[in-house]
N, C-alpha and C positions, 0 to 999 in steps of 0.2 A: 504494500500500500504506500503510495506517495503522498506526503503531507506537505502543505505549503503554509507559511506563516507570514502575515503582514506585520512588520516590526520596524520601528525607527532606529533601534540600537542593536538588534540581533540577540537581545537578551529577554525582551518582553513583547508579548502580544499587546500592542498599545495604540493601534491605529484603526480608523475607519477604513473599510475596504477601498473606497475611492481616493484615499490619501496614501495608499500603499506603494510608495516609491522604492521600497526595498522588501524583497520577498526572500525568505529563507526556506529552503527545500530540504526535506528529510525523507528517507526511505525507512519503512518499518516492515520487517519480516518477522524474525524472532527477536530482533533488537533494533533500536533506533540508531540510524546513521545519518549524519549531516552530508548532504550532497553538494549544495552550492547556494550562493547568494545571487539573486537576480535583481538588477537595478532598472527602474523604469523612470521615464520622464513624466512627472505628474505636475500639472499646472496648479499652483497654490490657489488661484482665484476661480478655477473652473469647477462646476458640479458634474456629477454623473460620469466619473472616471473609473468606476468599478469594472466596467467592461474591459479596459486596458489591462487591469490586474488579472481578470479571469482569462483573457487571451494569453497572457504570459504564463499561465498555470494550466494550460490545456493538457499537459501530461500528468497532472496531479489528480488524485482522487478526492482529497479533502482540502479545504482552504479555510484557515482560521483568521479571524479579525475581531475587533471589538464590536463593530456594528456594520451593517450593510443596508442598502435600500432595496425597494421592491424591484426596480429594473435589474439590479445586479442579481437578485434571487432568480429571476426568469432567465437571465443570460447564463448563470451557473447551471441551472437545471438543463438548459439546452446543450451545454458543454459536458453534461454528466459529471459535474463537480458538486460535491456536497459542501455547502457553506455552514460553518460553525461559528457562533458568536461566543467568545470567551475572552478573558483578560487575565494578565498576570505573567509570571516568568514562563518563557517558552517551554522549558523542560517540564514544568508542572502542568501546563495546559495540555501538552501532548500526552503526558502520562495519564491524565484524567480521561482523555479520549480513548487511548489505548486500553486502559483498564475497563472502560465501558464496553468497547468492542469485544474484548476477551470475555467479559461477563455475559454479554448477549450471545456469544457463540456457545457458551456452556449450558445454555437453557435448553 
């Protein structure tokens, strides 16, 4: 499973999807592995830029951010990307999600 995180500092999930000028990508199979940092040009004064972030994450299964808008939700669904709203240190956010996925598999 490929996971993408929108982060201003590479340590925290702390940005709205449309402000995601830096995306940190991880792979999870049996363990979590950092893959790369992807940088985007996001205009500070423009709205509705979540589509740019989603396009940059087309190879990802899940995309984490603090918040996203309705248009981004539709674009993510069309791209088969699950959007997850969460906030906090990246390692904790990803571990919460992984724990949830593993729990759901065990049912």
